PyMOL CGO cylinders between C-alpha atoms (Angstrom):
from pymol import cmd
from pymol.cgo import CYLINDER

trace = [
    CYLINDER, 123.20, 103.10, 107.97, 125.48, 103.00, 111.00, 0.3, 1, 1, 1, 1, 1, 1,
    CYLINDER, 125.48, 103.00, 111.00, 126.05, 106.78, 110.98, 0.3, 1, 1, 1, 1, 1, 1,
    CYLINDER, 126.05, 106.78, 110.98, 122.32, 107.43, 110.86, 0.3, 1, 1, 1, 1, 1, 1,
    CYLINDER, 122.32, 107.43, 110.86, 121.80, 105.01, 113.74, 0.3, 1, 1, 1, 1, 1, 1,
    CYLINDER, 121.80, 105.01, 113.74, 124.50, 106.75, 115.76, 0.3, 1, 1, 1, 1, 1, 1,
    CYLINDER, 124.50, 106.75, 115.76, 122.84, 110.11, 115.07, 0.3, 1, 1, 1, 1, 1, 1,
    CYLINDER, 122.84, 110.11, 115.07, 119.46, 108.75, 116.15, 0.3, 1, 1, 1, 1, 1, 1,
    CYLINDER, 119.46, 108.75, 116.15, 121.03, 107.32, 119.31, 0.3, 1, 1, 1, 1, 1, 1,
    CYLINDER, 121.03, 107.32, 119.31, 122.40, 110.77, 120.17, 0.3, 1, 1, 1, 1, 1, 1,
    CYLINDER, 122.40, 110.77, 120.17, 118.99, 112.32, 119.55, 0.3, 1, 1, 1, 1, 1, 1,
    CYLINDER, 118.99, 112.32, 119.55, 117.38, 109.70, 121.77, 0.3, 1, 1, 1, 1, 1, 1,
    CYLINDER, 117.38, 109.70, 121.77, 119.94, 110.34, 124.50, 0.3, 1, 1, 1, 1, 1, 1,
    CYLINDER, 119.94, 110.34, 124.50, 119.08, 114.03, 124.19, 0.3, 1, 1, 1, 1, 1, 1,
    CYLINDER, 119.08, 114.03, 124.19, 115.43, 113.33, 124.96, 0.3, 1, 1, 1, 1, 1, 1,
    CYLINDER, 115.43, 113.33, 124.96, 113.91, 112.60, 121.52, 0.3, 1, 1, 1, 1, 1, 1,
    CYLINDER, 113.91, 112.60, 121.52, 111.78, 109.55, 122.27, 0.3, 1, 1, 1, 1, 1, 1,
    CYLINDER, 111.78, 109.55, 122.27, 110.84, 109.15, 118.60, 0.3, 1, 1, 1, 1, 1, 1,
    CYLINDER, 110.84, 109.15, 118.60, 114.34, 109.33, 117.09, 0.3, 1, 1, 1, 1, 1, 1,
    CYLINDER, 114.34, 109.33, 117.09, 114.54, 105.67, 116.03, 0.3, 1, 1, 1, 1, 1, 1,
    CYLINDER, 114.54, 105.67, 116.03, 110.94, 105.57, 114.86, 0.3, 1, 1, 1, 1, 1, 1,
    CYLINDER, 110.94, 105.57, 114.86, 111.48, 108.67, 112.72, 0.3, 1, 1, 1, 1, 1, 1,
    CYLINDER, 111.48, 108.67, 112.72, 114.71, 107.31, 111.25, 0.3, 1, 1, 1, 1, 1, 1,
    CYLINDER, 114.71, 107.31, 111.25, 113.14, 103.97, 110.39, 0.3, 1, 1, 1, 1, 1, 1,
    CYLINDER, 113.14, 103.97, 110.39, 109.99, 105.47, 108.92, 0.3, 1, 1, 1, 1, 1, 1,
    CYLINDER, 109.99, 105.47, 108.92, 112.06, 107.83, 106.77, 0.3, 1, 1, 1, 1, 1, 1,
    CYLINDER, 112.06, 107.83, 106.77, 113.66, 104.78, 105.14, 0.3, 1, 1, 1, 1, 1, 1,
    CYLINDER, 113.66, 104.78, 105.14, 110.19, 103.38, 104.53, 0.3, 1, 1, 1, 1, 1, 1,
    CYLINDER, 110.19, 103.38, 104.53, 109.16, 106.60, 102.84, 0.3, 1, 1, 1, 1, 1, 1,
    CYLINDER, 109.16, 106.60, 102.84, 112.24, 106.44, 100.63, 0.3, 1, 1, 1, 1, 1, 1,
    CYLINDER, 112.24, 106.44, 100.63, 111.74, 102.82, 99.60, 0.3, 1, 1, 1, 1, 1, 1,
    CYLINDER, 111.74, 102.82, 99.60, 108.04, 103.45, 98.92, 0.3, 1, 1, 1, 1, 1, 1,
    CYLINDER, 108.04, 103.45, 98.92, 108.92, 106.41, 96.69, 0.3, 1, 1, 1, 1, 1, 1,
    CYLINDER, 108.92, 106.41, 96.69, 111.56, 104.34, 94.89, 0.3, 1, 1, 1, 1, 1, 1,
    CYLINDER, 111.56, 104.34, 94.89, 109.05, 101.52, 94.40, 0.3, 1, 1, 1, 1, 1, 1,
    CYLINDER, 109.05, 101.52, 94.40, 106.48, 103.90, 92.90, 0.3, 1, 1, 1, 1, 1, 1,
    CYLINDER, 106.48, 103.90, 92.90, 108.75, 105.99, 90.70, 0.3, 1, 1, 1, 1, 1, 1,
    CYLINDER, 108.75, 105.99, 90.70, 107.49, 105.88, 87.11, 0.3, 1, 1, 1, 1, 1, 1,
    CYLINDER, 107.49, 105.88, 87.11, 110.88, 105.16, 85.56, 0.3, 1, 1, 1, 1, 1, 1,
    CYLINDER, 110.88, 105.16, 85.56, 112.22, 101.64, 85.19, 0.3, 1, 1, 1, 1, 1, 1,
    CYLINDER, 112.22, 101.64, 85.19, 114.40, 100.85, 88.20, 0.3, 1, 1, 1, 1, 1, 1,
    CYLINDER, 114.40, 100.85, 88.20, 117.30, 98.53, 87.46, 0.3, 1, 1, 1, 1, 1, 1,
    CYLINDER, 117.30, 98.53, 87.46, 119.54, 97.35, 90.28, 0.3, 1, 1, 1, 1, 1, 1,
    CYLINDER, 119.54, 97.35, 90.28, 122.99, 95.85, 89.89, 0.3, 1, 1, 1, 1, 1, 1,
    CYLINDER, 122.99, 95.85, 89.89, 123.74, 93.92, 93.06, 0.3, 1, 1, 1, 1, 1, 1,
    CYLINDER, 123.74, 93.92, 93.06, 127.28, 93.21, 94.24, 0.3, 1, 1, 1, 1, 1, 1,
    CYLINDER, 127.28, 93.21, 94.24, 128.89, 92.59, 97.59, 0.3, 1, 1, 1, 1, 1, 1,
    CYLINDER, 128.89, 92.59, 97.59, 126.60, 92.68, 100.62, 0.3, 1, 1, 1, 1, 1, 1,
    CYLINDER, 126.60, 92.68, 100.62, 122.89, 92.95, 99.75, 0.3, 1, 1, 1, 1, 1, 1,
    CYLINDER, 122.89, 92.95, 99.75, 121.67, 92.95, 103.32, 0.3, 1, 1, 1, 1, 1, 1,
    CYLINDER, 121.67, 92.95, 103.32, 118.93, 94.77, 105.21, 0.3, 1, 1, 1, 1, 1, 1,
    CYLINDER, 118.93, 94.77, 105.21, 118.08, 97.98, 103.40, 0.3, 1, 1, 1, 1, 1, 1,
    CYLINDER, 118.08, 97.98, 103.40, 119.95, 96.88, 100.28, 0.3, 1, 1, 1, 1, 1, 1,
    CYLINDER, 119.95, 96.88, 100.28, 117.87, 93.71, 100.24, 0.3, 1, 1, 1, 1, 1, 1,
    CYLINDER, 117.87, 93.71, 100.24, 114.74, 95.84, 100.41, 0.3, 1, 1, 1, 1, 1, 1,
    CYLINDER, 114.74, 95.84, 100.41, 115.88, 97.95, 97.47, 0.3, 1, 1, 1, 1, 1, 1,
    CYLINDER, 115.88, 97.95, 97.47, 116.56, 94.79, 95.48, 0.3, 1, 1, 1, 1, 1, 1,
    CYLINDER, 116.56, 94.79, 95.48, 112.98, 93.71, 96.18, 0.3, 1, 1, 1, 1, 1, 1,
    CYLINDER, 112.98, 93.71, 96.18, 111.45, 96.89, 94.73, 0.3, 1, 1, 1, 1, 1, 1,
    CYLINDER, 111.45, 96.89, 94.73, 113.52, 96.97, 91.55, 0.3, 1, 1, 1, 1, 1, 1,
    CYLINDER, 113.52, 96.97, 91.55, 111.87, 96.33, 88.19, 0.3, 1, 1, 1, 1, 1, 1,
    CYLINDER, 111.87, 96.33, 88.19, 114.92, 94.42, 86.98, 0.3, 1, 1, 1, 1, 1, 1,
    CYLINDER, 114.92, 94.42, 86.98, 117.52, 93.04, 89.38, 0.3, 1, 1, 1, 1, 1, 1,
    CYLINDER, 117.52, 93.04, 89.38, 120.87, 91.73, 88.14, 0.3, 1, 1, 1, 1, 1, 1,
    CYLINDER, 120.87, 91.73, 88.14, 123.20, 90.15, 90.68, 0.3, 1, 1, 1, 1, 1, 1,
    CYLINDER, 123.20, 90.15, 90.68, 126.76, 89.02, 90.87, 0.3, 1, 1, 1, 1, 1, 1,
    CYLINDER, 126.76, 89.02, 90.87, 126.96, 85.30, 91.52, 0.3, 1, 1, 1, 1, 1, 1,
    CYLINDER, 126.96, 85.30, 91.52, 128.98, 85.94, 94.69, 0.3, 1, 1, 1, 1, 1, 1,
    CYLINDER, 128.98, 85.94, 94.69, 126.78, 88.73, 96.08, 0.3, 1, 1, 1, 1, 1, 1,
    CYLINDER, 126.78, 88.73, 96.08, 125.57, 87.95, 99.62, 0.3, 1, 1, 1, 1, 1, 1,
    CYLINDER, 125.57, 87.95, 99.62, 121.86, 88.37, 100.38, 0.3, 1, 1, 1, 1, 1, 1,
    CYLINDER, 121.86, 88.37, 100.38, 120.03, 88.25, 103.68, 0.3, 1, 1, 1, 1, 1, 1,
    CYLINDER, 120.03, 88.25, 103.68, 117.84, 89.87, 106.30, 0.3, 1, 1, 1, 1, 1, 1,
    CYLINDER, 117.84, 89.87, 106.30, 120.18, 90.00, 109.31, 0.3, 1, 1, 1, 1, 1, 1,
    CYLINDER, 120.18, 90.00, 109.31, 118.03, 92.29, 111.48, 0.3, 1, 1, 1, 1, 1, 1,
    CYLINDER, 118.03, 92.29, 111.48, 116.61, 89.75, 113.94, 0.3, 1, 1, 1, 1, 1, 1,
    CYLINDER, 116.61, 89.75, 113.94, 120.11, 88.45, 114.63, 0.3, 1, 1, 1, 1, 1, 1,
    CYLINDER, 120.11, 88.45, 114.63, 120.98, 92.00, 115.72, 0.3, 1, 1, 1, 1, 1, 1,
    CYLINDER, 120.98, 92.00, 115.72, 117.98, 92.23, 118.01, 0.3, 1, 1, 1, 1, 1, 1,
    CYLINDER, 117.98, 92.23, 118.01, 115.99, 94.51, 115.70, 0.3, 1, 1, 1, 1, 1, 1,
    CYLINDER, 115.99, 94.51, 115.70, 113.37, 93.91, 113.01, 0.3, 1, 1, 1, 1, 1, 1,
    CYLINDER, 113.37, 93.91, 113.01, 113.21, 94.44, 109.21, 0.3, 1, 1, 1, 1, 1, 1,
    CYLINDER, 113.21, 94.44, 109.21, 110.39, 96.89, 109.85, 0.3, 1, 1, 1, 1, 1, 1,
    CYLINDER, 110.39, 96.89, 109.85, 110.17, 98.88, 106.61, 0.3, 1, 1, 1, 1, 1, 1,
    CYLINDER, 110.17, 98.88, 106.61, 111.60, 96.17, 104.36, 0.3, 1, 1, 1, 1, 1, 1,
    CYLINDER, 111.60, 96.17, 104.36, 109.52, 93.12, 105.26, 0.3, 1, 1, 1, 1, 1, 1,
    CYLINDER, 109.52, 93.12, 105.26, 106.31, 94.12, 103.41, 0.3, 1, 1, 1, 1, 1, 1,
    CYLINDER, 106.31, 94.12, 103.41, 108.25, 94.58, 100.16, 0.3, 1, 1, 1, 1, 1, 1,
    CYLINDER, 108.25, 94.58, 100.16, 110.00, 91.24, 100.63, 0.3, 1, 1, 1, 1, 1, 1,
    CYLINDER, 110.00, 91.24, 100.63, 106.61, 89.56, 101.07, 0.3, 1, 1, 1, 1, 1, 1,
    CYLINDER, 106.61, 89.56, 101.07, 105.34, 91.20, 97.90, 0.3, 1, 1, 1, 1, 1, 1,
    CYLINDER, 105.34, 91.20, 97.90, 108.44, 90.09, 96.01, 0.3, 1, 1, 1, 1, 1, 1,
    CYLINDER, 108.44, 90.09, 96.01, 108.81, 86.44, 97.02, 0.3, 1, 1, 1, 1, 1, 1,
    CYLINDER, 108.81, 86.44, 97.02, 105.65, 85.55, 98.93, 0.3, 1, 1, 1, 1, 1, 1,
    CYLINDER, 105.65, 85.55, 98.93, 104.84, 85.07, 102.58, 0.3, 1, 1, 1, 1, 1, 1,
    CYLINDER, 104.84, 85.07, 102.58, 106.34, 81.60, 103.08, 0.3, 1, 1, 1, 1, 1, 1,
    CYLINDER, 106.34, 81.60, 103.08, 109.83, 82.42, 101.88, 0.3, 1, 1, 1, 1, 1, 1,
    CYLINDER, 109.83, 82.42, 101.88, 109.79, 85.89, 103.45, 0.3, 1, 1, 1, 1, 1, 1,
    CYLINDER, 109.79, 85.89, 103.45, 109.00, 84.35, 106.82, 0.3, 1, 1, 1, 1, 1, 1,
    CYLINDER, 109.00, 84.35, 106.82, 111.86, 81.88, 106.48, 0.3, 1, 1, 1, 1, 1, 1,
    CYLINDER, 111.86, 81.88, 106.48, 114.42, 84.53, 105.51, 0.3, 1, 1, 1, 1, 1, 1,
    CYLINDER, 114.42, 84.53, 105.51, 113.31, 87.09, 108.10, 0.3, 1, 1, 1, 1, 1, 1,
    CYLINDER, 113.31, 87.09, 108.10, 113.04, 84.65, 111.00, 0.3, 1, 1, 1, 1, 1, 1,
    CYLINDER, 113.04, 84.65, 111.00, 116.32, 82.81, 110.40, 0.3, 1, 1, 1, 1, 1, 1,
    CYLINDER, 116.32, 82.81, 110.40, 118.55, 85.63, 109.11, 0.3, 1, 1, 1, 1, 1, 1,
    CYLINDER, 118.55, 85.63, 109.11, 120.29, 83.14, 106.81, 0.3, 1, 1, 1, 1, 1, 1,
    CYLINDER, 120.29, 83.14, 106.81, 122.62, 84.45, 104.14, 0.3, 1, 1, 1, 1, 1, 1,
    CYLINDER, 122.62, 84.45, 104.14, 122.80, 83.17, 100.60, 0.3, 1, 1, 1, 1, 1, 1,
    CYLINDER, 122.80, 83.17, 100.60, 124.38, 83.91, 97.23, 0.3, 1, 1, 1, 1, 1, 1,
    CYLINDER, 124.38, 83.91, 97.23, 123.17, 85.12, 93.85, 0.3, 1, 1, 1, 1, 1, 1,
    CYLINDER, 123.17, 85.12, 93.85, 121.92, 81.82, 92.44, 0.3, 1, 1, 1, 1, 1, 1,
    CYLINDER, 121.92, 81.82, 92.44, 119.65, 81.27, 95.45, 0.3, 1, 1, 1, 1, 1, 1,
    CYLINDER, 119.65, 81.27, 95.45, 118.38, 84.84, 95.08, 0.3, 1, 1, 1, 1, 1, 1,
    CYLINDER, 118.38, 84.84, 95.08, 117.55, 83.95, 91.48, 0.3, 1, 1, 1, 1, 1, 1,
    CYLINDER, 117.55, 83.95, 91.48, 115.74, 80.79, 92.53, 0.3, 1, 1, 1, 1, 1, 1,
    CYLINDER, 115.74, 80.79, 92.53, 113.69, 82.73, 95.09, 0.3, 1, 1, 1, 1, 1, 1,
    CYLINDER, 113.69, 82.73, 95.09, 112.71, 85.41, 92.56, 0.3, 1, 1, 1, 1, 1, 1,
    CYLINDER, 112.71, 85.41, 92.56, 114.57, 88.24, 94.26, 0.3, 1, 1, 1, 1, 1, 1,
    CYLINDER, 114.57, 88.24, 94.26, 116.72, 88.78, 91.17, 0.3, 1, 1, 1, 1, 1, 1,
    CYLINDER, 116.72, 88.78, 91.17, 116.11, 88.12, 87.50, 0.3, 1, 1, 1, 1, 1, 1,
    CYLINDER, 116.11, 88.12, 87.50, 119.60, 87.37, 86.28, 0.3, 1, 1, 1, 1, 1, 1,
    CYLINDER, 119.60, 87.37, 86.28, 122.94, 86.29, 87.77, 0.3, 1, 1, 1, 1, 1, 1,
    CYLINDER, 122.94, 86.29, 87.77, 126.35, 87.01, 86.28, 0.3, 1, 1, 1, 1, 1, 1,
    CYLINDER, 126.35, 87.01, 86.28, 129.47, 85.04, 87.13, 0.3, 1, 1, 1, 1, 1, 1,
    CYLINDER, 129.47, 85.04, 87.13, 131.97, 87.89, 86.62, 0.3, 1, 1, 1, 1, 1, 1,
    CYLINDER, 131.97, 87.89, 86.62, 132.10, 91.68, 86.30, 0.3, 1, 1, 1, 1, 1, 1,
    CYLINDER, 132.10, 91.68, 86.30, 132.19, 91.62, 82.49, 0.3, 1, 1, 1, 1, 1, 1,
    CYLINDER, 132.19, 91.62, 82.49, 129.08, 89.45, 82.39, 0.3, 1, 1, 1, 1, 1, 1,
    CYLINDER, 129.08, 89.45, 82.39, 127.43, 91.82, 84.87, 0.3, 1, 1, 1, 1, 1, 1,
    CYLINDER, 127.43, 91.82, 84.87, 128.20, 94.81, 82.62, 0.3, 1, 1, 1, 1, 1, 1,
    CYLINDER, 128.20, 94.81, 82.62, 126.86, 92.92, 79.58, 0.3, 1, 1, 1, 1, 1, 1,
    CYLINDER, 126.86, 92.92, 79.58, 123.66, 91.96, 81.39, 0.3, 1, 1, 1, 1, 1, 1,
    CYLINDER, 123.66, 91.96, 81.39, 123.11, 95.59, 82.40, 0.3, 1, 1, 1, 1, 1, 1,
    CYLINDER, 123.11, 95.59, 82.40, 123.70, 96.85, 78.86, 0.3, 1, 1, 1, 1, 1, 1,
    CYLINDER, 123.70, 96.85, 78.86, 121.32, 94.24, 77.41, 0.3, 1, 1, 1, 1, 1, 1,
    CYLINDER, 121.32, 94.24, 77.41, 118.65, 95.26, 79.92, 0.3, 1, 1, 1, 1, 1, 1,
    CYLINDER, 118.65, 95.26, 79.92, 119.10, 98.95, 79.10, 0.3, 1, 1, 1, 1, 1, 1,
    CYLINDER, 119.10, 98.95, 79.10, 118.78, 98.20, 75.38, 0.3, 1, 1, 1, 1, 1, 1,
    CYLINDER, 118.78, 98.20, 75.38, 115.58, 96.25, 76.03, 0.3, 1, 1, 1, 1, 1, 1,
    CYLINDER, 115.58, 96.25, 76.03, 114.10, 99.09, 78.13, 0.3, 1, 1, 1, 1, 1, 1,
    CYLINDER, 114.10, 99.09, 78.13, 114.99, 101.65, 75.44, 0.3, 1, 1, 1, 1, 1, 1,
    CYLINDER, 114.99, 101.65, 75.44, 112.94, 99.67, 72.92, 0.3, 1, 1, 1, 1, 1, 1,
    CYLINDER, 112.94, 99.67, 72.92, 109.86, 100.34, 75.05, 0.3, 1, 1, 1, 1, 1, 1,
    CYLINDER, 109.86, 100.34, 75.05, 107.90, 103.58, 74.77, 0.3, 1, 1, 1, 1, 1, 1,
    CYLINDER, 107.90, 103.58, 74.77, 108.57, 105.71, 77.88, 0.3, 1, 1, 1, 1, 1, 1,
    CYLINDER, 108.57, 105.71, 77.88, 104.98, 106.72, 78.63, 0.3, 1, 1, 1, 1, 1, 1,
    CYLINDER, 104.98, 106.72, 78.63, 103.65, 103.22, 77.90, 0.3, 1, 1, 1, 1, 1, 1,
    CYLINDER, 103.65, 103.22, 77.90, 106.19, 101.88, 80.39, 0.3, 1, 1, 1, 1, 1, 1,
    CYLINDER, 106.19, 101.88, 80.39, 105.11, 104.40, 83.03, 0.3, 1, 1, 1, 1, 1, 1,
    CYLINDER, 105.11, 104.40, 83.03, 101.43, 103.48, 82.68, 0.3, 1, 1, 1, 1, 1, 1,
    CYLINDER, 101.43, 103.48, 82.68, 102.22, 99.75, 82.59, 0.3, 1, 1, 1, 1, 1, 1,
    CYLINDER, 102.22, 99.75, 82.59, 104.31, 99.97, 85.75, 0.3, 1, 1, 1, 1, 1, 1,
    CYLINDER, 104.31, 99.97, 85.75, 101.50, 101.76, 87.56, 0.3, 1, 1, 1, 1, 1, 1,
    CYLINDER, 101.50, 101.76, 87.56, 99.05, 99.09, 86.37, 0.3, 1, 1, 1, 1, 1, 1,
    CYLINDER, 99.05, 99.09, 86.37, 101.08, 96.15, 87.65, 0.3, 1, 1, 1, 1, 1, 1,
    CYLINDER, 101.08, 96.15, 87.65, 101.89, 97.87, 90.95, 0.3, 1, 1, 1, 1, 1, 1,
    CYLINDER, 101.89, 97.87, 90.95, 98.17, 98.43, 91.56, 0.3, 1, 1, 1, 1, 1, 1,
    CYLINDER, 98.17, 98.43, 91.56, 97.34, 94.71, 91.33, 0.3, 1, 1, 1, 1, 1, 1,
    CYLINDER, 97.34, 94.71, 91.33, 96.09, 93.58, 94.74, 0.3, 1, 1, 1, 1, 1, 1,
    CYLINDER, 96.09, 93.58, 94.74, 95.73, 97.15, 95.97, 0.3, 1, 1, 1, 1, 1, 1,
    CYLINDER, 95.73, 97.15, 95.97, 92.69, 98.19, 93.90, 0.3, 1, 1, 1, 1, 1, 1,
    CYLINDER, 92.69, 98.19, 93.90, 89.56, 96.09, 93.26, 0.3, 1, 1, 1, 1, 1, 1,
    CYLINDER, 89.56, 96.09, 93.26, 90.04, 94.06, 90.07, 0.3, 1, 1, 1, 1, 1, 1,
    CYLINDER, 90.04, 94.06, 90.07, 87.07, 95.51, 88.17, 0.3, 1, 1, 1, 1, 1, 1,
    CYLINDER, 87.07, 95.51, 88.17, 88.18, 99.06, 88.99, 0.3, 1, 1, 1, 1, 1, 1,
    CYLINDER, 88.18, 99.06, 88.99, 91.70, 98.19, 87.88, 0.3, 1, 1, 1, 1, 1, 1,
    CYLINDER, 91.70, 98.19, 87.88, 90.51, 96.67, 84.60, 0.3, 1, 1, 1, 1, 1, 1,
    CYLINDER, 90.51, 96.67, 84.60, 88.25, 99.65, 83.90, 0.3, 1, 1, 1, 1, 1, 1,
    CYLINDER, 88.25, 99.65, 83.90, 91.21, 101.98, 84.35, 0.3, 1, 1, 1, 1, 1, 1,
    CYLINDER, 91.21, 101.98, 84.35, 93.40, 99.70, 82.23, 0.3, 1, 1, 1, 1, 1, 1,
    CYLINDER, 93.40, 99.70, 82.23, 90.89, 99.85, 79.36, 0.3, 1, 1, 1, 1, 1, 1,
    CYLINDER, 90.89, 99.85, 79.36, 90.83, 103.65, 79.58, 0.3, 1, 1, 1, 1, 1, 1,
    CYLINDER, 90.83, 103.65, 79.58, 94.63, 103.75, 79.61, 0.3, 1, 1, 1, 1, 1, 1,
    CYLINDER, 94.63, 103.75, 79.61, 94.78, 101.35, 76.64, 0.3, 1, 1, 1, 1, 1, 1,
    CYLINDER, 94.78, 101.35, 76.64, 92.46, 103.53, 74.56, 0.3, 1, 1, 1, 1, 1, 1,
    CYLINDER, 92.46, 103.53, 74.56, 94.53, 106.59, 75.40, 0.3, 1, 1, 1, 1, 1, 1,
    CYLINDER, 94.53, 106.59, 75.40, 97.75, 104.74, 74.48, 0.3, 1, 1, 1, 1, 1, 1,
    CYLINDER, 97.75, 104.74, 74.48, 96.39, 103.61, 71.11, 0.3, 1, 1, 1, 1, 1, 1,
    CYLINDER, 96.39, 103.61, 71.11, 95.51, 107.20, 70.21, 0.3, 1, 1, 1, 1, 1, 1,
    CYLINDER, 95.51, 107.20, 70.21, 98.68, 108.74, 71.64, 0.3, 1, 1, 1, 1, 1, 1,
    CYLINDER, 98.68, 108.74, 71.64, 101.72, 109.88, 69.68, 0.3, 1, 1, 1, 1, 1, 1,
    CYLINDER, 101.72, 109.88, 69.68, 103.62, 106.90, 71.06, 0.3, 1, 1, 1, 1, 1, 1,
    CYLINDER, 103.62, 106.90, 71.06, 100.90, 104.48, 69.99, 0.3, 1, 1, 1, 1, 1, 1,
    CYLINDER, 100.90, 104.48, 69.99, 100.74, 105.91, 66.47, 0.3, 1, 1, 1, 1, 1, 1,
    CYLINDER, 100.74, 105.91, 66.47, 104.53, 106.03, 66.14, 0.3, 1, 1, 1, 1, 1, 1,
    CYLINDER, 104.53, 106.03, 66.14, 104.90, 102.47, 67.44, 0.3, 1, 1, 1, 1, 1, 1,
    CYLINDER, 104.90, 102.47, 67.44, 102.36, 101.16, 64.95, 0.3, 1, 1, 1, 1, 1, 1,
    CYLINDER, 102.36, 101.16, 64.95, 103.97, 103.01, 62.03, 0.3, 1, 1, 1, 1, 1, 1,
    CYLINDER, 103.97, 103.01, 62.03, 107.44, 101.83, 63.03, 0.3, 1, 1, 1, 1, 1, 1,
    CYLINDER, 107.44, 101.83, 63.03, 106.21, 98.24, 63.12, 0.3, 1, 1, 1, 1, 1, 1,
    CYLINDER, 106.21, 98.24, 63.12, 104.56, 98.53, 59.68, 0.3, 1, 1, 1, 1, 1, 1,
    CYLINDER, 104.56, 98.53, 59.68, 107.62, 100.25, 58.22, 0.3, 1, 1, 1, 1, 1, 1,
    CYLINDER, 107.62, 100.25, 58.22, 109.99, 97.76, 59.86, 0.3, 1, 1, 1, 1, 1, 1,
    CYLINDER, 109.99, 97.76, 59.86, 112.10, 100.43, 61.51, 0.3, 1, 1, 1, 1, 1, 1,
    CYLINDER, 112.10, 100.43, 61.51, 112.95, 101.35, 65.11, 0.3, 1, 1, 1, 1, 1, 1,
    CYLINDER, 112.95, 101.35, 65.11, 110.45, 103.59, 66.84, 0.3, 1, 1, 1, 1, 1, 1,
    CYLINDER, 110.45, 103.59, 66.84, 111.54, 107.17, 67.42, 0.3, 1, 1, 1, 1, 1, 1,
    CYLINDER, 111.54, 107.17, 67.42, 112.29, 106.57, 71.11, 0.3, 1, 1, 1, 1, 1, 1,
    CYLINDER, 112.29, 106.57, 71.11, 114.63, 103.72, 70.13, 0.3, 1, 1, 1, 1, 1, 1,
    CYLINDER, 114.63, 103.72, 70.13, 116.48, 105.46, 67.28, 0.3, 1, 1, 1, 1, 1, 1,
    CYLINDER, 116.48, 105.46, 67.28, 120.27, 105.75, 67.60, 0.3, 1, 1, 1, 1, 1, 1,
    CYLINDER, 120.27, 105.75, 67.60, 121.25, 109.23, 68.80, 0.3, 1, 1, 1, 1, 1, 1,
]
cmd.load_cgo(trace, "trace")
């Protein structure tokens, strides 16, 4: 954010040697919290998806982009680095592509973002974008809220926790889910061929 950068520059001029470090790390704390929030994060990406916006796209559970959205990591072309964003880009699209994007600063459109795995769906106009969002929301609402929370935590822990430890915890979580109100309601709804309570029209 240009205003934040200007504020940090003033702080630095006033003698705060850590102003830029603090500003940058604060963004990292925000994007980490957003990545780990238990709710499903859906991003709708239009216009310029650059720098920090690119990072947020990379931590979303479902990313829907306009075909003419512009993606890129422009930092190195500005003489700075994508410090807090780069690790999330690597996790999203892999080391090889992340290196290429970060070290060239190239810009690209929605269909290339889809090909790279940054986004999951591309819409060619605003109506299609709205429809894609509504379809995604409907799909998420069909899922049990607590089951989604536990599942998101499980997939985010892959590669960060030893596999046997992760699978042990997953088995414990599965047993708890089967015996939970959600698990019982989901099973009954399936048998009775009706929507589950969390997916009933309000």
